[in-house]
PLY file of the C-alpha trace (Angstrom):
ply
format ascii 1.0
element vertex 195
property float x
property float y
property float z
element edge 194
property int vertex1
property int vertex2
end_header
4.55 6.60 12.85
3.00 5.92 16.19
1.75 8.62 18.47
0.66 6.97 21.70
0.76 9.66 24.34
2.87 11.91 22.10
-0.29 13.51 20.74
-0.91 15.71 23.79
-2.04 19.07 22.48
-2.61 17.50 19.05
-5.71 15.43 19.90
-7.76 17.23 17.22
-5.41 15.93 14.53
-3.80 12.73 15.87
-5.87 9.95 17.48
-4.90 7.33 20.08
-5.18 4.21 17.87
-1.88 3.56 16.14
0.81 0.89 15.99
4.51 1.00 16.84
6.95 3.62 18.05
7.15 7.10 16.53
10.42 7.81 14.72
11.79 11.10 13.35
9.82 10.75 10.11
6.67 10.13 12.17
7.31 13.29 14.18
7.70 15.28 10.96
4.50 13.75 9.61
2.57 14.67 12.79
3.93 18.23 12.67
2.88 18.50 9.01
-0.65 17.31 9.84
-1.01 19.78 12.72
0.50 22.67 10.72
-2.02 22.13 7.90
-5.00 21.33 10.16
-5.23 17.77 8.83
-6.52 14.78 10.76
-4.63 11.48 10.50
-7.83 9.51 9.92
-6.66 5.97 10.65
-5.49 6.95 14.16
-9.06 7.79 15.22
-10.63 4.36 14.70
-10.15 1.52 17.16
-9.33 -1.57 15.10
-7.63 -4.90 15.58
-3.92 -4.50 14.94
-4.12 -6.52 11.70
-6.57 -3.89 10.34
-4.02 -1.13 11.00
-0.82 -2.67 9.62
-0.30 -1.39 6.08
3.14 -2.92 5.47
4.13 -6.57 5.84
7.35 -8.19 4.72
7.89 -11.56 6.37
8.00 -10.97 10.11
8.31 -7.17 9.69
4.97 -5.41 10.03
4.24 -1.71 10.49
1.71 1.05 10.04
3.31 3.20 7.34
0.40 4.49 5.25
-2.10 7.09 6.41
-5.17 8.92 5.19
-5.39 12.65 5.89
-8.48 14.87 5.84
-9.20 18.46 6.75
-10.17 18.79 10.41
-13.52 20.35 9.50
-14.48 17.24 7.46
-14.32 14.85 10.43
-18.11 14.43 10.51
-17.98 12.87 7.03
-15.47 10.14 7.94
-17.22 6.89 8.85
-14.46 4.29 8.97
-10.85 3.62 8.04
-9.12 0.24 7.85
-6.68 -1.99 5.99
-8.09 -4.59 3.59
-6.60 -7.97 4.49
-5.54 -10.42 1.81
-4.99 -7.74 -0.82
-1.73 -6.09 -1.81
-1.19 -2.77 -3.57
2.43 -3.69 -4.15
4.17 -6.81 -2.96
4.23 -5.67 0.69
1.71 -2.81 1.03
-1.91 -3.46 1.87
-4.67 -1.11 0.70
-6.00 1.35 3.24
-9.58 2.50 2.71
-11.66 5.26 4.20
-15.45 5.39 4.12
-16.96 8.85 3.61
-20.52 10.08 3.81
-22.57 13.21 4.31
-24.13 15.94 2.22
-21.46 18.44 3.24
-18.78 16.56 1.37
-17.99 18.26 -1.90
-16.21 15.63 -3.95
-14.73 18.04 -6.49
-13.28 20.19 -3.73
-12.00 17.12 -1.93
-10.38 15.78 -5.11
-8.72 19.13 -5.77
-7.51 19.34 -2.15
-6.05 15.83 -2.41
-4.28 16.65 -5.68
-2.91 19.85 -4.18
-1.74 18.05 -1.04
-0.15 15.25 -3.07
1.65 17.78 -5.24
2.87 19.64 -2.17
4.15 16.45 -0.53
5.41 14.50 -3.53
5.89 17.00 -6.33
4.31 17.01 -9.77
4.88 14.44 -12.49
4.73 14.91 -16.23
1.72 12.62 -16.34
3.43 10.17 -18.67
3.15 6.54 -17.68
6.24 4.42 -17.80
6.10 1.17 -19.70
7.47 -1.85 -17.90
10.45 -2.76 -20.04
11.41 -5.66 -17.78
8.43 -7.85 -18.66
8.13 -7.46 -22.43
8.92 -11.13 -22.90
6.25 -12.54 -20.55
4.04 -15.15 -22.16
0.78 -16.76 -20.99
2.63 -19.47 -19.06
4.57 -16.85 -17.07
1.44 -14.81 -16.41
-0.39 -17.91 -15.18
2.46 -18.86 -12.81
2.69 -15.29 -11.50
-1.08 -15.24 -10.93
-0.92 -18.51 -8.99
2.02 -17.20 -6.94
0.09 -14.02 -6.04
-3.01 -16.02 -5.09
-1.02 -18.36 -2.84
0.67 -15.31 -1.26
-2.74 -13.82 -0.44
-3.79 -17.10 1.13
-0.53 -17.23 3.12
-1.05 -13.63 4.30
-4.54 -14.54 5.51
-3.54 -17.77 7.22
0.13 -18.39 7.91
0.59 -22.13 8.43
2.97 -24.87 7.21
0.67 -25.99 4.39
0.21 -22.47 3.00
3.93 -21.67 3.32
4.80 -24.83 1.39
2.20 -24.04 -1.32
3.61 -20.53 -1.68
7.18 -21.85 -1.81
6.24 -24.26 -4.63
4.31 -21.56 -6.56
7.20 -19.11 -6.15
9.71 -21.67 -7.44
7.47 -22.54 -10.42
7.03 -18.85 -11.28
10.77 -18.22 -11.06
11.53 -21.17 -13.35
8.84 -20.10 -15.81
10.21 -16.55 -15.91
13.77 -17.82 -16.50
12.67 -20.13 -19.34
10.55 -17.46 -21.05
13.26 -14.82 -20.73
15.94 -17.13 -22.13
13.68 -18.12 -25.03
12.79 -14.50 -25.81
16.40 -13.33 -25.68
17.53 -16.25 -27.84
14.80 -15.42 -30.40
15.73 -11.74 -30.30
19.43 -12.50 -30.81
18.69 -14.90 -33.67
16.53 -12.30 -35.37
19.28 -9.69 -35.33
22.22 -12.00 -36.02
24.07 -10.91 -39.19
0 1
1 2
2 3
3 4
4 5
5 6
6 7
7 8
8 9
9 10
10 11
11 12
12 13
13 14
14 15
15 16
16 17
17 18
18 19
19 20
20 21
21 22
22 23
23 24
24 25
25 26
26 27
27 28
28 29
29 30
30 31
31 32
32 33
33 34
34 35
35 36
36 37
37 38
38 39
39 40
40 41
41 42
42 43
43 44
44 45
45 46
46 47
47 48
48 49
49 50
50 51
51 52
52 53
53 54
54 55
55 56
56 57
57 58
58 59
59 60
60 61
61 62
62 63
63 64
64 65
65 66
66 67
67 68
68 69
69 70
70 71
71 72
72 73
73 74
74 75
75 76
76 77
77 78
78 79
79 80
80 81
81 82
82 83
83 84
84 85
85 86
86 87
87 88
88 89
89 90
90 91
91 92
92 93
93 94
94 95
95 96
96 97
97 98
98 99
99 100
100 101
101 102
102 103
103 104
104 105
105 106
106 107
107 108
108 109
109 110
110 111
111 112
112 113
113 114
114 115
115 116
116 117
117 118
118 119
119 120
120 121
121 122
122 123
123 124
124 125
125 126
126 127
127 128
128 129
129 130
130 131
131 132
132 133
133 134
134 135
135 136
136 137
137 138
138 139
139 140
140 141
141 142
142 143
143 144
144 145
145 146
146 147
147 148
148 149
149 150
150 151
151 152
152 153
153 154
154 155
155 156
156 157
157 158
158 159
159 160
160 161
161 162
162 163
163 164
164 165
165 166
166 167
167 168
168 169
169 170
170 171
171 172
172 173
173 174
174 175
175 176
176 177
177 178
178 179
179 180
180 181
181 182
182 183
183 184
184 185
185 186
186 187
187 188
188 189
189 190
190 191
191 192
192 193
193 194
């Protein structure tokens, strides 16, 4: 979502500091925020573009994640920015918001956030899913994956030939390690159950 000058009449809820062009989903998001008297927090803080981009996949970068707060809580919001060099998932960067003030009731805020999340995303059963695709990972695989993630963070911070080559090598080593471990685990599993 990007608002630019599209926030006329919505200045209380949508700020002027965003990235990109607003699409249909962005328009729906803005309407939702206004309808529920919610401020899109990260649009109110002037930041370098890299501190606003929450999604990065190769050359594709965008501001896709937002923090919402009730309009009457704006005095408690101190800052909002993306943490560089960290990834929540492989392409999403964490977005943080600093809060302060005596007026802020954390229990009420937590309940409001749960209620809003439920309204937007629905309710889950609360059961966590086990990752069935990695049951065969061994220490070697975990070490290669860790190295690959670390080199990716370095590449995200400073994109140059040396870092790209280091990431390419780490990615290849991790892929080979995964293939070897998976083949070994499957072979052992098949041998165990062979009649």
